[in-house]
N, C-alpha and C positions, 0 to 999 in steps of 0.2 A: 342511479342506484341509491337506495336509501342508506344513510350513514348513522351509526350509533354515536352517542355523545363523545366517546373517546376519539373516534375518527374525525368528528367535526372539530374538536379541539386541535387535533393534529393538523388538519387542513388550514385552520385559521391562525396557527401559531406563528408569531412573527418576532418574538424577542430572542433572537439568536439562533444558533444551529439547532437542529432537531434530529433525533435518531428514531426511526420507526422499527420497533422490535415486536414481532408477533409470529404466530405459527403459520404453517403453509395454508394457503387458501383463505386467509383472514382479511385480505384486502390491502396489504401493505403497498403493493405497486400502485393500485388505484388511488389510495390516499396520497401517496407521494406525487403522483401525476397531477391530481386535483390541487394539491398544495402549491405546486410550481405554477400551475395556471392561475390560481388565486393570487399568488404573490406578484405575478407579472401583469395580470389584467386588472385586478381590483386594487392593488396596492402600489402600482407603478414602479415596482422593483425591476431593474434592468436584467433581462434574461442572461446577459453576458456576465453578471456577477453571481450567478447561481451554479453551484457545483454539486452534482449528485454522484455519490460514490457507493458502489456495491461490490460484492465479492467476485462475481464472475462476468466474463465478457457477454455471455448469453443474457444474463440479467440486465446488464447495462444497455445492451442492444434492444431488448424487449421493452425496457422502460422508456427509452428514447422513442421507439416506434409508437408506443401507446400514448406518449405525450404529444407527439406530432399529430396522431389521429384524433386525440381528444380536443386539441386546439385547432385542428383543420389546417395546419401548416405543413409545408414541405421541408423546411429547414428552420433551425433555431440555434441561437448562440448559447443556449444552456449547455453546459458541459456535463456529459454522462460518461462515467468510466469506472474502471476497477481501481483499487488501491494502487496496485503496481503500475497500471497505465497512467494514472494521474501523476504519481511521483516521478515516473520516467519523463513525462512531458515537462514537469517542473525542472528536472535536471537538464533537459534539452534546452529549454528556454532560458533559464537563469545562468547556466554555466556552459552552454554550447556542447553538452555531451551528446554523443551518438552511440549507436551500437558498436562502433569501432573502438570507443574508449571507455566502455563499461564492460567489465568482465562478466561472462556468462558463468553459470554454476559449474559447468564442465571445466572452463578455464581456471576458475578459482581452485577447484579441487585438484586439478593437475599441478598447478603451481605449489599448492600446499603439500601435495604428495612428494614432489621433487625436493622441496625444502626439508620435509621431515625425514626423507631417506638420507639426505646429505647431513643434516644437523642432529637428528634425534636417533639415528641408527635403529636399534631393535624396537624402540617405542613405536615407530611407524607401523609396525606389523600388528600391534595390539588392538583388538576390537575395532571400535570406530574412532581411533585416535585423531584422524584428520577431521572428522566431524566435530569432535569435542574442541579441537584446536580452533576450528573456524568459529565456533560459538564464543570462545574466549576472546578471539581477535575482535569479533563483533562487539562484545561487551566493552573492551578497551576503547575501540574507535567510537562507538555510540555514546559512551559516557565521558569521552575525552579524558580518560585516566592516563596519568603519566606512567610510563613503563616502570620507572623505579618504585612506584607505589602499587604495582599490581603483582599479585602472587598467584601463579598458575596452579590449578588443581589437577592438570593432566600431565605435566612434565616439570622438570627442574626449571626454576625461574630464568636462569641464564639461557637455557635452551629455548624457552618460550620467547625471550627477548630477541634472540638471534633469528628465530623463525619469523617473528613479527616484523623485525627490521627488513628481512629479506622479502617478505610479502609486500 
């Protein structure tokens, strides 16, 4: 397939990570597949050190299949995956996490619902209180904010701290 100058630059790009962003049918998958092949065959980069991340399982599967077909291989150590799948694999490998010790969304919501009913009373019945609470807990955890320095926007601070501690 003939490539335009931008696609050729993307295929030959080697100075760090690269994000391919373009509209449907513009050749993103083909460019990414050719870039991976170029990196491994022409530049001697180990396929095991290449991580390809996309948004859906279907896209990751299609990209892997197209890469294998393009290179004539049956298997490759190149990792293709979704954001969630890749990060789950990191948690499994680095920390030994499994599905048994990672909360599902349903489990998380159930725990938060119980805690809010117990500790927040009538607030638990207002709108999407549990969802707002989950977002705030995520902010505190993700930014490593000390509870005494966080002021909740969805409930009194002491109630938030009790729910957070219980969660």
